[in-house]
Each structure stands twice: as C-alpha cells, then as structure tokens.
GUDOPA-602582 format. One record per residue (C-alpha): residue number from 0; x, y, z. Coordinates in steps of 0.5 Angstrom, whole numbers. Example, Ala and Ser with C-alpha at 12.3 -4.5 7.8 and 13.67 -1.06 7.14 Angstrom:
// GUDOPA-602582
<rec><k>0</k><east>25</east><north>-9</north><up>16</up></rec>
<rec><k>1</k><east>27</east><north>-2</north><up>14</up></rec>
END
This chain:
// GUDOPA-602582
<rec><k>0</k><east>-109</east><north>37</north><up>67</up></rec>
<rec><k>1</k><east>-103</east><north>34</north><up>72</up></rec>
<rec><k>2</k><east>-96</east><north>37</north><up>70</up></rec>
<rec><k>3</k><east>-91</east><north>32</north><up>73</up></rec>
<rec><k>4</k><east>-87</east><north>34</north><up>79</up></rec>
<rec><k>5</k><east>-80</east><north>34</north><up>75</up></rec>
<rec><k>6</k><east>-83</east><north>38</north><up>69</up></rec>
<rec><k>7</k><east>-85</east><north>44</north><up>74</up></rec>
<rec><k>8</k><east>-79</east><north>44</north><up>77</up></rec>
<rec><k>9</k><east>-75</east><north>44</north><up>71</up></rec>
<rec><k>10</k><east>-79</east><north>50</north><up>68</up></rec>
<rec><k>11</k><east>-77</east><north>54</north><up>75</up></rec>
<rec><k>12</k><east>-70</east><north>53</north><up>74</up></rec>
<rec><k>13</k><east>-65</east><north>58</north><up>72</up></rec>
<rec><k>14</k><east>-62</east><north>55</north><up>66</up></rec>
<rec><k>15</k><east>-69</east><north>54</north><up>63</up></rec>
<rec><k>16</k><east>-71</east><north>61</north><up>65</up></rec>
<rec><k>17</k><east>-65</east><north>64</north><up>62</up></rec>
<rec><k>18</k><east>-66</east><north>60</north><up>55</up></rec>
<rec><k>19</k><east>-73</east><north>63</north><up>55</up></rec>
<rec><k>20</k><east>-71</east><north>70</north><up>56</up></rec>
<rec><k>21</k><east>-65</east><north>69</north><up>50</up></rec>
<rec><k>22</k><east>-71</east><north>66</north><up>46</up></rec>
<rec><k>23</k><east>-75</east><north>72</north><up>47</up></rec>
<rec><k>24</k><east>-69</east><north>77</north><up>46</up></rec>
<rec><k>25</k><east>-67</east><north>73</north><up>39</up></rec>
<rec><k>26</k><east>-74</east><north>72</north><up>36</up></rec>
<rec><k>27</k><east>-78</east><north>78</north><up>39</up></rec>
<rec><k>28</k><east>-73</east><north>84</north><up>39</up></rec>
<rec><k>29</k><east>-75</east><north>90</north><up>43</up></rec>
<rec><k>30</k><east>-73</east><north>96</north><up>39</up></rec>
<rec><k>31</k><east>-66</east><north>99</north><up>41</up></rec>
<rec><k>32</k><east>-69</east><north>106</north><up>43</up></rec>
<rec><k>33</k><east>-73</east><north>101</north><up>49</up></rec>
<rec><k>34</k><east>-67</east><north>97</north><up>51</up></rec>
<rec><k>35</k><east>-62</east><north>99</north><up>57</up></rec>
<rec><k>36</k><east>-57</east><north>102</north><up>52</up></rec>
<rec><k>37</k><east>-62</east><north>108</north><up>51</up></rec>
<rec><k>38</k><east>-60</east><north>110</north><up>58</up></rec>
<rec><k>39</k><east>-53</east><north>112</north><up>57</up></rec>
<rec><k>40</k><east>-54</east><north>119</north><up>55</up></rec>
<rec><k>41</k><east>-58</east><north>120</north><up>61</up></rec>
<rec><k>42</k><east>-53</east><north>117</north><up>65</up></rec>
<rec><k>43</k><east>-47</east><north>121</north><up>61</up></rec>
<rec><k>44</k><east>-51</east><north>127</north><up>64</up></rec>
<rec><k>45</k><east>-51</east><north>125</north><up>71</up></rec>
<rec><k>46</k><east>-44</east><north>123</north><up>70</up></rec>
<rec><k>47</k><east>-42</east><north>130</north><up>68</up></rec>
<rec><k>48</k><east>-46</east><north>133</north><up>74</up></rec>
<rec><k>49</k><east>-42</east><north>129</north><up>79</up></rec>
<rec><k>50</k><east>-35</east><north>129</north><up>75</up></rec>
<rec><k>51</k><east>-34</east><north>137</north><up>75</up></rec>
<rec><k>52</k><east>-27</east><north>139</north><up>72</up></rec>
<rec><k>53</k><east>-26</east><north>143</north><up>78</up></rec>
<rec><k>54</k><east>-26</east><north>138</north><up>83</up></rec>
<rec><k>55</k><east>-20</east><north>135</north><up>86</up></rec>
<rec><k>56</k><east>-17</east><north>128</north><up>84</up></rec>
<rec><k>57</k><east>-20</east><north>125</north><up>91</up></rec>
<rec><k>58</k><east>-27</east><north>128</north><up>89</up></rec>
<rec><k>59</k><east>-27</east><north>125</north><up>82</up></rec>
<rec><k>60</k><east>-25</east><north>118</north><up>85</up></rec>
<rec><k>61</k><east>-30</east><north>119</north><up>91</up></rec>
<rec><k>62</k><east>-36</east><north>121</north><up>85</up></rec>
<rec><k>63</k><east>-34</east><north>115</north><up>81</up></rec>
<rec><k>64</k><east>-35</east><north>111</north><up>88</up></rec>
<rec><k>65</k><east>-41</east><north>114</north><up>90</up></rec>
<rec><k>66</k><east>-45</east><north>114</north><up>83</up></rec>
<rec><k>67</k><east>-46</east><north>106</north><up>82</up></rec>
<rec><k>68</k><east>-49</east><north>106</north><up>89</up></rec>
<rec><k>69</k><east>-54</east><north>112</north><up>87</up></rec>
<rec><k>70</k><east>-56</east><north>108</north><up>81</up></rec>
<rec><k>71</k><east>-56</east><north>101</north><up>83</up></rec>
<rec><k>72</k><east>-59</east><north>101</north><up>90</up></rec>
<rec><k>73</k><east>-65</east><north>104</north><up>88</up></rec>
<rec><k>74</k><east>-66</east><north>100</north><up>82</up></rec>
<rec><k>75</k><east>-65</east><north>93</north><up>86</up></rec>
<rec><k>76</k><east>-70</east><north>95</north><up>91</up></rec>
<rec><k>77</k><east>-75</east><north>97</north><up>86</up></rec>
<rec><k>78</k><east>-73</east><north>90</north><up>82</up></rec>
<rec><k>79</k><east>-74</east><north>86</north><up>89</up></rec>
<rec><k>80</k><east>-81</east><north>90</north><up>91</up></rec>
<rec><k>81</k><east>-84</east><north>89</north><up>84</up></rec>
<rec><k>82</k><east>-82</east><north>82</north><up>84</up></rec>
<rec><k>83</k><east>-85</east><north>80</north><up>91</up></rec>
<rec><k>84</k><east>-91</east><north>83</north><up>88</up></rec>
<rec><k>85</k><east>-91</east><north>80</north><up>81</up></rec>
<rec><k>86</k><east>-96</east><north>74</north><up>81</up></rec>
<rec><k>87</k><east>-91</east><north>69</north><up>78</up></rec>
<rec><k>88</k><east>-84</east><north>70</north><up>79</up></rec>
<rec><k>89</k><east>-82</east><north>66</north><up>74</up></rec>
<rec><k>90</k><east>-85</east><north>70</north><up>69</up></rec>
<rec><k>91</k><east>-82</east><north>77</north><up>72</up></rec>
<rec><k>92</k><east>-75</east><north>74</north><up>71</up></rec>
<rec><k>93</k><east>-76</east><north>72</north><up>64</up></rec>
<rec><k>94</k><east>-79</east><north>78</north><up>62</up></rec>
<rec><k>95</k><east>-74</east><north>83</north><up>66</up></rec>
<rec><k>96</k><east>-68</east><north>78</north><up>63</up></rec>
<rec><k>97</k><east>-70</east><north>79</north><up>56</up></rec>
<rec><k>98</k><east>-70</east><north>86</north><up>57</up></rec>
<rec><k>99</k><east>-63</east><north>86</north><up>60</up></rec>
<rec><k>100</k><east>-60</east><north>82</north><up>55</up></rec>
<rec><k>101</k><east>-58</east><north>86</north><up>48</up></rec>
<rec><k>102</k><east>-55</east><north>82</north><up>42</up></rec>
<rec><k>103</k><east>-60</east><north>84</north><up>37</up></rec>
<rec><k>104</k><east>-58</east><north>91</north><up>36</up></rec>
<rec><k>105</k><east>-51</east><north>89</north><up>35</up></rec>
<rec><k>106</k><east>-52</east><north>85</north><up>29</up></rec>
<rec><k>107</k><east>-57</east><north>90</north><up>26</up></rec>
<rec><k>108</k><east>-51</east><north>95</north><up>27</up></rec>
<rec><k>109</k><east>-46</east><north>91</north><up>24</up></rec>
<rec><k>110</k><east>-51</east><north>89</north><up>18</up></rec>
<rec><k>111</k><east>-52</east><north>96</north><up>17</up></rec>
<rec><k>112</k><east>-44</east><north>98</north><up>17</up></rec>
<rec><k>113</k><east>-43</east><north>92</north><up>12</up></rec>
<rec><k>114</k><east>-48</east><north>94</north><up>7</up></rec>
<rec><k>115</k><east>-46</east><north>102</north><up>7</up></rec>
<rec><k>116</k><east>-39</east><north>99</north><up>6</up></rec>
<rec><k>117</k><east>-41</east><north>95</north><up>0</up></rec>
<rec><k>118</k><east>-44</east><north>101</north><up>-3</up></rec>
<rec><k>119</k><east>-38</east><north>105</north><up>-2</up></rec>
<rec><k>120</k><east>-41</east><north>110</north><up>3</up></rec>
<rec><k>121</k><east>-36</east><north>110</north><up>8</up></rec>
<rec><k>122</k><east>-38</east><north>117</north><up>11</up></rec>
<rec><k>123</k><east>-45</east><north>114</north><up>12</up></rec>
<rec><k>124</k><east>-41</east><north>108</north><up>15</up></rec>
<rec><k>125</k><east>-37</east><north>112</north><up>20</up></rec>
<rec><k>126</k><east>-43</east><north>116</north><up>22</up></rec>
<rec><k>127</k><east>-47</east><north>109</north><up>23</up></rec>
<rec><k>128</k><east>-41</east><north>107</north><up>27</up></rec>
<rec><k>129</k><east>-40</east><north>113</north><up>31</up></rec>
<rec><k>130</k><east>-47</east><north>112</north><up>35</up></rec>
<rec><k>131</k><east>-44</east><north>105</north><up>38</up></rec>
<rec><k>132</k><east>-36</east><north>107</north><up>39</up></rec>
<rec><k>133</k><east>-33</east><north>112</north><up>44</up></rec>
<rec><k>134</k><east>-27</east><north>113</north><up>39</up></rec>
<rec><k>135</k><east>-27</east><north>118</north><up>33</up></rec>
<rec><k>136</k><east>-29</east><north>116</north><up>27</up></rec>
<rec><k>137</k><east>-28</east><north>121</north><up>22</up></rec>
<rec><k>138</k><east>-22</east><north>119</north><up>20</up></rec>
<rec><k>139</k><east>-23</east><north>112</north><up>20</up></rec>
<rec><k>140</k><east>-21</east><north>108</north><up>13</up></rec>
<rec><k>141</k><east>-25</east><north>102</north><up>11</up></rec>
<rec><k>142</k><east>-21</east><north>97</north><up>14</up></rec>
<rec><k>143</k><east>-21</east><north>102</north><up>21</up></rec>
<rec><k>144</k><east>-29</east><north>102</north><up>21</up></rec>
<rec><k>145</k><east>-29</east><north>94</north><up>20</up></rec>
<rec><k>146</k><east>-24</east><north>94</north><up>26</up></rec>
<rec><k>147</k><east>-27</east><north>98</north><up>30</up></rec>
<rec><k>148</k><east>-34</east><north>95</north><up>29</up></rec>
<rec><k>149</k><east>-31</east><north>88</north><up>30</up></rec>
<rec><k>150</k><east>-28</east><north>90</north><up>37</up></rec>
<rec><k>151</k><east>-34</east><north>94</north><up>39</up></rec>
<rec><k>152</k><east>-39</east><north>88</north><up>38</up></rec>
<rec><k>153</k><east>-34</east><north>83</north><up>41</up></rec>
<rec><k>154</k><east>-34</east><north>87</north><up>48</up></rec>
<rec><k>155</k><east>-41</east><north>89</north><up>48</up></rec>
<rec><k>156</k><east>-43</east><north>82</north><up>47</up></rec>
<rec><k>157</k><east>-39</east><north>80</north><up>52</up></rec>
<rec><k>158</k><east>-41</east><north>85</north><up>57</up></rec>
<rec><k>159</k><east>-49</east><north>86</north><up>56</up></rec>
<rec><k>160</k><east>-50</east><north>79</north><up>54</up></rec>
<rec><k>161</k><east>-46</east><north>73</north><up>56</up></rec>
<rec><k>162</k><east>-44</east><north>76</north><up>63</up></rec>
<rec><k>163</k><east>-51</east><north>78</north><up>64</up></rec>
<rec><k>164</k><east>-53</east><north>71</north><up>63</up></rec>
<rec><k>165</k><east>-48</east><north>68</north><up>67</up></rec>
<rec><k>166</k><east>-49</east><north>73</north><up>73</up></rec>
<rec><k>167</k><east>-57</east><north>71</north><up>73</up></rec>
<rec><k>168</k><east>-54</east><north>64</north><up>73</up></rec>
<rec><k>169</k><east>-50</east><north>65</north><up>79</up></rec>
<rec><k>170</k><east>-54</east><north>71</north><up>83</up></rec>
<rec><k>171</k><east>-61</east><north>71</north><up>80</up></rec>
<rec><k>172</k><east>-65</east><north>76</north><up>77</up></rec>
<rec><k>173</k><east>-62</east><north>82</north><up>81</up></rec>
<rec><k>174</k><east>-55</east><north>79</north><up>80</up></rec>
<rec><k>175</k><east>-56</east><north>80</north><up>72</up></rec>
<rec><k>176</k><east>-59</east><north>87</north><up>73</up></rec>
<rec><k>177</k><east>-53</east><north>89</north><up>77</up></rec>
<rec><k>178</k><east>-48</east><north>86</north><up>72</up></rec>
<rec><k>179</k><east>-52</east><north>90</north><up>67</up></rec>
<rec><k>180</k><east>-52</east><north>97</north><up>71</up></rec>
<rec><k>181</k><east>-45</east><north>96</north><up>72</up></rec>
<rec><k>182</k><east>-44</east><north>95</north><up>64</up></rec>
<rec><k>183</k><east>-48</east><north>101</north><up>63</up></rec>
<rec><k>184</k><east>-44</east><north>106</north><up>68</up></rec>
<rec><k>185</k><east>-38</east><north>104</north><up>66</up></rec>
<rec><k>186</k><east>-40</east><north>105</north><up>59</up></rec>
<rec><k>187</k><east>-43</east><north>112</north><up>61</up></rec>
<rec><k>188</k><east>-36</east><north>114</north><up>65</up></rec>
<rec><k>189</k><east>-31</east><north>111</north><up>60</up></rec>
<rec><k>190</k><east>-24</east><north>112</north><up>63</up></rec>
<rec><k>191</k><east>-21</east><north>112</north><up>56</up></rec>
<rec><k>192</k><east>-23</east><north>119</north><up>56</up></rec>
<rec><k>193</k><east>-18</east><north>123</north><up>60</up></rec>
<rec><k>194</k><east>-24</east><north>127</north><up>64</up></rec>
<rec><k>195</k><east>-26</east><north>120</north><up>67</up></rec>
<rec><k>196</k><east>-20</east><north>117</north><up>68</up></rec>
<rec><k>197</k><east>-21</east><north>117</north><up>76</up></rec>
<rec><k>198</k><east>-29</east><north>118</north><up>76</up></rec>
<rec><k>199</k><east>-29</east><north>111</north><up>72</up></rec>
<rec><k>200</k><east>-24</east><north>107</north><up>75</up></rec>
<rec><k>201</k><east>-28</east><north>104</north><up>80</up></rec>
<rec><k>202</k><east>-34</east><north>101</north><up>75</up></rec>
<rec><k>203</k><east>-29</east><north>99</north><up>70</up></rec>
<rec><k>204</k><east>-25</east><north>95</north><up>75</up></rec>
<rec><k>205</k><east>-32</east><north>92</north><up>77</up></rec>
<rec><k>206</k><east>-34</east><north>90</north><up>70</up></rec>
<rec><k>207</k><east>-27</east><north>87</north><up>68</up></rec>
<rec><k>208</k><east>-28</east><north>83</north><up>75</up></rec>
<rec><k>209</k><east>-35</east><north>81</north><up>73</up></rec>
<rec><k>210</k><east>-32</east><north>79</north><up>66</up></rec>
<rec><k>211</k><east>-27</east><north>75</north><up>68</up></rec>
<rec><k>212</k><east>-30</east><north>68</north><up>69</up></rec>
<rec><k>213</k><east>-34</east><north>69</north><up>62</up></rec>
<rec><k>214</k><east>-28</east><north>71</north><up>58</up></rec>
<rec><k>215</k><east>-24</east><north>65</north><up>61</up></rec>
<rec><k>216</k><east>-30</east><north>60</north><up>59</up></rec>
<rec><k>217</k><east>-30</east><north>63</north><up>52</up></rec>
<rec><k>218</k><east>-23</east><north>63</north><up>51</up></rec>
<rec><k>219</k><east>-22</east><north>56</north><up>53</up></rec>
<rec><k>220</k><east>-28</east><north>54</north><up>49</up></rec>
<rec><k>221</k><east>-24</east><north>55</north><up>43</up></rec>
<rec><k>222</k><east>-20</east><north>49</north><up>44</up></rec>
<rec><k>223</k><east>-25</east><north>45</north><up>40</up></rec>
<rec><k>224</k><east>-25</east><north>50</north><up>34</up></rec>
<rec><k>225</k><east>-20</east><north>50</north><up>28</up></rec>
<rec><k>226</k><east>-14</east><north>54</north><up>31</up></rec>
<rec><k>227</k><east>-16</east><north>53</north><up>38</up></rec>
<rec><k>228</k><east>-10</east><north>52</north><up>41</up></rec>
<rec><k>229</k><east>-6</east><north>58</north><up>38</up></rec>
<rec><k>230</k><east>-12</east><north>62</north><up>40</up></rec>
<rec><k>231</k><east>-12</east><north>60</north><up>47</up></rec>
<rec><k>232</k><east>-4</east><north>61</north><up>47</up></rec>
<rec><k>233</k><east>-4</east><north>68</north><up>44</up></rec>
<rec><k>234</k><east>-10</east><north>70</north><up>49</up></rec>
<rec><k>235</k><east>-6</east><north>69</north><up>55</up></rec>
<rec><k>236</k><east>1</east><north>72</north><up>52</up></rec>
<rec><k>237</k><east>-2</east><north>78</north><up>48</up></rec>
<rec><k>238</k><east>-7</east><north>80</north><up>54</up></rec>
<rec><k>239</k><east>-1</east><north>83</north><up>58</up></rec>
<rec><k>240</k><east>0</east><north>88</north><up>53</up></rec>
<rec><k>241</k><east>-7</east><north>90</north><up>53</up></rec>
<rec><k>242</k><east>-10</east><north>96</north><up>58</up></rec>
<rec><k>243</k><east>-15</east><north>91</north><up>60</up></rec>
<rec><k>244</k><east>-13</east><north>84</north><up>61</up></rec>
<rec><k>245</k><east>-20</east><north>80</north><up>61</up></rec>
<rec><k>246</k><east>-22</east><north>84</north><up>54</up></rec>
<rec><k>247</k><east>-15</east><north>84</north><up>51</up></rec>
<rec><k>248</k><east>-16</east><north>76</north><up>52</up></rec>
<rec><k>249</k><east>-22</east><north>76</north><up>49</up></rec>
<rec><k>250</k><east>-20</east><north>80</north><up>43</up></rec>
<rec><k>251</k><east>-13</east><north>77</north><up>42</up></rec>
<rec><k>252</k><east>-16</east><north>69</north><up>43</up></rec>
<rec><k>253</k><east>-22</east><north>70</north><up>38</up></rec>
<rec><k>254</k><east>-18</east><north>75</north><up>33</up></rec>
<rec><k>255</k><east>-12</east><north>69</north><up>33</up></rec>
<rec><k>256</k><east>-18</east><north>64</north><up>32</up></rec>
<rec><k>257</k><east>-21</east><north>68</north><up>26</up></rec>
<rec><k>258</k><east>-14</east><north>71</north><up>23</up></rec>
<rec><k>259</k><east>-17</east><north>78</north><up>24</up></rec>
<rec><k>260</k><east>-12</east><north>83</north><up>26</up></rec>
<rec><k>261</k><east>-14</east><north>88</north><up>32</up></rec>
<rec><k>262</k><east>-12</east><north>93</north><up>36</up></rec>
<rec><k>263</k><east>-7</east><north>99</north><up>34</up></rec>
<rec><k>264</k><east>-8</east><north>107</north><up>35</up></rec>
<rec><k>265</k><east>-14</east><north>110</north><up>35</up></rec>
<rec><k>266</k><east>-17</east><north>117</north><up>37</up></rec>
<rec><k>267</k><east>-21</east><north>119</north><up>43</up></rec>
<rec><k>268</k><east>-23</east><north>127</north><up>43</up></rec>
<rec><k>269</k><east>-18</east><north>128</north><up>38</up></rec>
<rec><k>270</k><east>-12</east><north>125</north><up>43</up></rec>
<rec><k>271</k><east>-9</east><north>119</north><up>40</up></rec>
<rec><k>272</k><east>-8</east><north>113</north><up>44</up></rec>
<rec><k>273</k><east>-3</east><north>107</north><up>41</up></rec>
<rec><k>274</k><east>-6</east><north>100</north><up>43</up></rec>
<rec><k>275</k><east>-2</east><north>94</north><up>41</up></rec>
<rec><k>276</k><east>-4</east><north>90</north><up>35</up></rec>
<rec><k>277</k><east>-6</east><north>83</north><up>37</up></rec>
<rec><k>278</k><east>-10</east><north>77</north><up>34</up></rec>
<rec><k>279</k><east>-9</east><north>75</north><up>27</up></rec>
<rec><k>280</k><east>-5</east><north>77</north><up>21</up></rec>
<rec><k>281</k><east>-11</east><north>79</north><up>16</up></rec>
<rec><k>282</k><east>-14</east><north>86</north><up>16</up></rec>
<rec><k>283</k><east>-21</east><north>86</north><up>17</up></rec>
<rec><k>284</k><east>-26</east><north>87</north><up>11</up></rec>
<rec><k>285</k><east>-33</east><north>88</north><up>11</up></rec>
<rec><k>286</k><east>-34</east><north>81</north><up>9</up></rec>
<rec><k>287</k><east>-31</east><north>79</north><up>16</up></rec>
<rec><k>288</k><east>-35</east><north>84</north><up>20</up></rec>
<rec><k>289</k><east>-40</east><north>79</north><up>23</up></rec>
<rec><k>290</k><east>-35</east><north>73</north><up>24</up></rec>
<rec><k>291</k><east>-33</east><north>74</north><up>31</up></rec>
<rec><k>292</k><east>-40</east><north>76</north><up>33</up></rec>
<rec><k>293</k><east>-43</east><north>70</north><up>30</up></rec>
<rec><k>294</k><east>-37</east><north>65</north><up>33</up></rec>
<rec><k>295</k><east>-39</east><north>68</north><up>40</up></rec>
<rec><k>296</k><east>-46</east><north>68</north><up>39</up></rec>
<rec><k>297</k><east>-46</east><north>61</north><up>37</up></rec>
<rec><k>298</k><east>-41</east><north>59</north><up>43</up></rec>
<rec><k>299</k><east>-46</east><north>62</north><up>48</up></rec>
<rec><k>300</k><east>-52</east><north>59</north><up>45</up></rec>
<rec><k>301</k><east>-48</east><north>52</north><up>45</up></rec>
<rec><k>302</k><east>-47</east><north>53</north><up>53</up></rec>
<rec><k>303</k><east>-54</east><north>55</north><up>55</up></rec>
<rec><k>304</k><east>-57</east><north>49</north><up>51</up></rec>
<rec><k>305</k><east>-52</east><north>44</north><up>54</up></rec>
<rec><k>306</k><east>-53</east><north>47</north><up>61</up></rec>
<rec><k>307</k><east>-61</east><north>47</north><up>60</up></rec>
<rec><k>308</k><east>-61</east><north>40</north><up>58</up></rec>
<rec><k>309</k><east>-56</east><north>37</north><up>63</up></rec>
<rec><k>310</k><east>-60</east><north>41</north><up>68</up></rec>
<rec><k>311</k><east>-67</east><north>38</north><up>65</up></rec>
<rec><k>312</k><east>-64</east><north>31</north><up>65</up></rec>
<rec><k>313</k><east>-61</east><north>31</north><up>72</up></rec>
<rec><k>314</k><east>-68</east><north>34</north><up>75</up></rec>
<rec><k>315</k><east>-72</east><north>28</north><up>71</up></rec>
<rec><k>316</k><east>-67</east><north>23</north><up>74</up></rec>
<rec><k>317</k><east>-68</east><north>25</north><up>81</up></rec>
<rec><k>318</k><east>-76</east><north>27</north><up>81</up></rec>
<rec><k>319</k><east>-79</east><north>23</north><up>75</up></rec>
END
C-alpha cells in the first residue's frame, strides 16, 4: 500500500506527534507513581545534600547553579543516545513526550479533594492536598483547601503540560525534556522555603522564563471568552504585585475570568507569608474546583488541534 508523500510528511511533523502524545497521555494514563513527578522525593534528597545549612550564601547560590547541570546534561545525553538507536524516531518522540506530559494526575487529585469535601471529610481533603502543595494544609478551611487546589492545578498544568508541549514544538523532544526537568528541579528546590531561597533562585527564574510565552498565549486567548477583556486587563495589572510575574498573570487572568478569588496568606513550614489577593470576588467552593483546570485544558486542546490541522492543510496544499 502506497502512502501519499504528504501523509508521510504530516505524520512526522511535530504538531501531529504532539497530538498523538496528548491523546496517549489522556486516554492511556500512566499511574502517577510512574510519572516524572514521582522523581521529586529523589530530587529533594539531592537538594538537601548539596544545599547544606552551614554553607555560605555564595555556596548555596553556586549549588543552585550547578545542580541543574548535574541532572539535565546526563538526561539529555541519555535521551539523545537512545533516540539515535531507536528504529523509529517518531515513535520514541511520541512515547517520551506522552510520559513527560502530566495532566491526568492533577484531575484525579481535584476529583478526590472535591469528593472528600462534599462528604464533609475536611481532614482527609487536607491530607490529600498536602501531597501536591508545598504550603501547610493542617489549618486550611474548606475554602482554603479549594483555593490552594485551584492554584496548584493551574500552575502545575501550565508548567508540566502546556509549557512542555510548547517546548517540544519549538525545540523538539530534547527541549520538552529540558522544560520538564527544569520544572521538577524548581519544584524540588522551591525558593518559597527560606532554606531554598538562594539555591532555588536559578531554576525558579528559568521556569518563569520558559513559562512566559505559554502564559501570554493563554492570557490573550481569554479575549474570546466571556469577561475576556476584564480578565486580560486584570492579568496585566495585578501580576505586578505577585512574587512571580508570569504565574501571577495566569492566576489573575483566569481567576477574574471565572470570578474566583485567589491568593491571600499561606503558611510554609510554619512561616506565614502574605500574598496579594487577585482574581475575582467569589470565594472558591468544592463546586468550582475543576473550573480553572477544565478551562485551561480545553484551551490547550483547541490550540494543539488548530495547529495540527493548519500544518496538515499546509503540507497537503504544497505536496499533494
């Protein structure tokens, strides 16, 4: 059977490979214990070894600079070597990318938290959430659990789904791997903790840089949604008061769009940190837990489907 040239070309195109990887990640989900996030405890132990409390500020900053090199360079070399040995590079890219992308565990977490809150099991909901967030959850109210879960799902979905996909389209499979490793390192050495403020600064800034274009795309896409202009306006106005501008832009824009109030004070290892209140005016409830996740995931799918369709049409017009 002779496959047309334009079909063969389209099947090897990055937008089509990305679409296949997204479908695999969505419909054949790998258990969370086998996804990249399962590496975080291991990376946290590595961070504690290199980021000694007795080290000087300069040593801590240098540890934060060298740690990504120790983790990322061997990973990229291994990925490049295996890809060169693989009989079908397209298949290798699809499988690795589907492993790097991670959205379904977030949905499962939100569903579990919502079910526990609806059953008035607040203590269990706090425990479920504590596995996903850095902040202390013991004293969170029902509303606080919902707010923390919504913020977590938005930020995780951005950095471990949308940014990884965007990195693949721009830089190939090794670029996607680089983006995901930076996200894992930034989460493992989170500078929100006082002990990691110097060591985690480099990876945090790298992650914010990688998130910049995806956040701008997601924020500007709100124009086509109800209350879109107010969401975009608030995103650019309120992000100046958030510690990280790009993530503040995302939280503010979609919080306004969905009329969900986000931000506010939180505790990290017993230390209270006051974040500004951003977004809408209504306090989150268990009924609104999935709203932001669903809005972002649908916009992401719309982007990737349109991109794959446009590329397929372009190839058909020029090669058919």
